[in-house]
N, C-alpha and C positions, 0 to 999 in steps of 0.2 A: 479460429484466433484463442478462443476460453480466456487468456489474459487481458485483464483491461487496465489494473493499477496496483501499487502496493506502496506503501508508507512504514519504515519504523521508526522515523522521527530522530534517527541517531544521526544523520550525515548532514547537518544545517542547525543553527542557534534560531533564537525567538526572532532577530532582527531578519533573517533572511524569510523566514515564515510569513512575517506579516509585508516585507518589502519586496521578496521574489517572486518567481513565477510557476512555483510548483503547484498550486492550488489558484484557481480565478477567482475565488470568493472567499475572504476571510473577513470575520467580523468578532469583535468583541474582544481585542486584545489577548491571544490565548499566549501561553507561556511554554517553551520548551525546557527543560530541564532534567538533569540526571537523577533529581530528586522523585521524578514520576515514572521511573521505570517498574516494570512489574517483577523480574525475576533480577536475581544479585548479578553483577556483572563478571563477565570472564575477562581474566587478566588481557590486556592489549585490544580489546575490541570497546566500541563507543557502545553506550547504552543509556537513553534516553527515552522520554515520553514528552506529551503535552496535556497542558491544562486547560480547559473550556471553561470559562467563569459563568457562573450563574447568571440567567436573564438573554443574553445575547451572547455567547459563545459559539462559534460554527464555522466550518471551515468546509467548503464543497471543491469536488473535483469533476472537470468534464472528461468522460469515458470516449474511450477509443470510437466507437459506434453506438447505435440504437440497439437496444435489445429487450426481448419479449422474457427472459430471463436472468437473473442473476444472482450470484451467490458471494456472500459479503462475508467478512469474519473482520470482528474488532475485539481489543482488549477494552474491557471497562470498569469503571470504578467511580464513585461520586456519591453524593449528598441524596438521600429518597427525598423526592417533592413533599412539601408540607402537607400537601393535599393533591387529589386528582393526578395528573401525570407529567411525564417531562419527555418530550423526543430525544432520542440517542442518535438514531441512524435511519438515514431519509434519502428516498427516491424521488428523482425528478424527471421533468421532461420539459428542458430547457427553461428552467426556472418554475413550471408548475408542478408544485408538490405532489405526487401521485400516490406516495405510500410512507409510512414511516413507523420505526420501531419506538416503541416507548417505554419506561419504566415509570411504575407506579408507587404512590405513596405507601402501600401495603407490601412492597418488594416483590414485585410480579411484574412479567414482560408481558406487551400488548401491541399486537398490530392495529393502525388507526389508517383508515383512507384520508387523504389529504385535506377532503372537505371536513372531515370530522366523523367521528362514529367510530367505536371499537368494533372490529371485525372478529377479534379472538383474543383471549387473555390465556394466560399460563396461571397455575396454581400462586398463591401467594406465598411472602417470607422464603422468596429464593434467594432475593439479594438484600443486604444491609448496606447502611452507610460506611465509607471509606474514604481514606484521603489518597489511596492508590487504585493503580488498575488492576484489580484482583481476580477479574474472570474472564473467560474466552467465550464471546457469544458469535454463532455463526449463523446465517440466515439462508433461506433459500426461497425467493419470490417470484412470482409468474403474473406478468401483468395483463390483465384482461379487463372487459366490461361485465363479465359474466361467468367467466371461466377461470379467474385467478385463483392462485395458490400461495400458502405461505407457511414456513416450516421454519422453526427455531432452536438451537441446541445452547445449552448452556454448559460448559465446562464440559464438555462432552455428552452430555445427556440431553435428548429429545425431550422439548417441553413444551411445544407448540407443533401441532400438525394437523392443518386442514387443507386437504389437497382438492380444490376444485371449487364451481359454486360461486365465487367469491369476483364482488366488483372491486378491484385494486388499482385503477386508473380514475383521474380528474380529467386531463386532457382527451384530445379524441383521438390520440394514439396509444395503441396498446405496448407500449415499450418504456422505459428510462435510459436516459443518456447523461445524467449527471448523479454522482452519490455525496453527500456529507454527513458528518459526524457533529453533533451538535445539538443546539438547541432553535429549534423552528417554530414548536407548538407546546401547550402546556405551561408547566408552573417555571421552568426554565432552571434547573438544578444544574451546578457544576459537576464536571465530567472529566475524568482521568482517562487518557488513553495512551498504549506504548506501541501498538500495532494495527495495521489496516490495510485491507487487501479486497480486490474485488476482481471476480472470474465471471465468465457467462458461462452457456451451456453447449456451446459450440466447440468444435476442435477434438484432438484427443486425448490431450492432458489436461488436468487442472479444469475440469469442466462438469466438476459434480461437488455436493458438500463432502467435506472430510470426515465429519461426525465426530472428531473429539477435538480436546484442546491442543493447542500448540505454544510453541513461544519461537520468536525471530531472533535472528542472529545476524548482525551488519558486519562487514568486514571491509578493511580499507587497506590499500596496497601496504606492503611490510618490507618487499625486497625486491630485488632485478626479477623479472620473470625471462621465458625463454626467446623472446624478442624486444630489442631496443632500437628499434628503427626511428623511433620519434626522439625530436630535439628537447633537452632539458632548458628549461626558462626559468631564471630563479633559485635552483639550488643544484645541485651536483649533478644527483642521478635524475633519471627521469620519474622514478616510483616516487621519490622524495618531493616531486613538482604535484603530485595527486594526492596525496594522504591525508589531506585536511579533513578535520571533522567537521567544517562547514566550508562552502566554497570561498576563495578568496580570488578570485577574478584573475586579473592578470598580474598578481604578485607573485605567484607561481603556476607554471604551468608546461604543458609538453605541446611542439608544433609537430606539424606534418606540411609536405608540401604535394603530398600525393603518392597513392600506392604505397604504403607502409604499414607495417604492423608493430604493436608495441603490446606489451603483456608485462604483468606483474605478480609476483608470489602474495599471496593474501593470508598467510598465516594460517593455524591451525586450531580448532576451538575442542577436539575431542568430544561432541556431542554425537550422540548416537541415535538409532531410529531412522526411518525413512523421511528424505526431507519432503515436505507438502508443495514445495516450489523454489525453484532457483532464478533470482533476478538479478540482472546486472543492470548499471545505471551510470550514466556519464553527464558532466555539465560542459556544454562544448558550443564554440560560433566558430563563424570564418571571418578572417581579417582581409580580404580580398575580393574582386570582382568576380573570380572563379565560381563554377558550381562545385560544391564540394559536399561529398556526403560522406556521413560515418556508419560503421557497422560495429556493434558489440557484442562479445558472446564469452566463450571459455575456451580454455586448453585443457584437456584431461590426459595426460600423459603424452602422448605425440600427438593426439590429434585435437581437430578444431572443429570450433563450432560457431557460426555468426548469425545473429537475428538480422531484421528487416534492415534494408538501410536509410538512413535518415537523411534527407535534404537539409544542410545548415544553414541560418541565417545570420546575420551580422551582430545579433545580441544573442547572450547566452540562453540555451534552454536546456532542459533536460530532456536526456531519451533514456529509453528501458527497452530492453528484453528478457522475456522471461525462456530460459534455457530448460525444456522439458525433457530432454533426452541426453544422456551421457555422450558425446562423440565416439568415445573409445567404445562402446558398447551396443551403442542403439537402442538402449532402454533407461526406464527412469535412472535417475543415478542413487547408490548406496549413500550413506551418512561419509562413509570414508572418501568414498568418490569426489563427492561434493566438497569434502572439506578439504581435498588437494588441487582442486582446479586453480587455474590461475584466469585472472580476469585478463580478456584479450579485445582487441580494437584494431580497425582496420579503416584507414583514410584513402578514399577514391579522389581522383579529380575530374 
């Protein structure tokens, strides 16, 4: 599996975050805005972040499975707590807080067991008060009652490494199945974030820390692709029905009656370097009593790849697939190859 979750905060607005179903738990009135992005926008691409207010801002995601080891990345900025520390990245077993990463008043990072007690801390004065997400933080944690491990990279530099010998759980289970960003313990300082991803340590790809800083890029459909088999509703062309920066439900959408493909050109960014991951997302539902399954992936040149089939319900849901291998080459994609991907989907009845 390896891939668990990613969020760029670019493809929905504040109302959707607080009233939608992307996160299972949201509190503290977070705000989505382009003012909270870490890097300058690339023309034609959405670029947003989230602000989590001091004292109670938290968003929490249920993961796809129980995992003994998790690798998470988040961009971070905010006010340092006036004293003590503030949790920023939290790991749970069905609501029981197992472990969290915190920032302290001296500008350091520290891992804390869910019941309290600092396990290990970085040097101080690594962070300072900011009003934008200005750092990239990656962690790898292993959950155990006596052989747990924690590591943390800040802007690509390893600042905490304690591998083995730790009690990193509170529940009876040596795993986590939920991850959240924001306040759960400590003084509750404000947090800014514009990228959040979670992997586990299984599978062949996206199963180990990257160890360097990175930026995210969100693409929306910008033109017709190779396949145009789905029906446009609410706009002239299929890609125009699904190019919304925030989902508009049944105002504009594409529909299929079974065994159809659709694909969309996504525009080019010109970014270089090897992509750490390529994730495709769709917001979909069915509107009849038939069994409907949706598969999403990419088209690279003349080659297609689709992820796991998702059985759709009658209410809208997010589905996502991490495409780790370029179908045209059988290897992880180059930046140029990923930049040329078309979004691809297939619906079966």
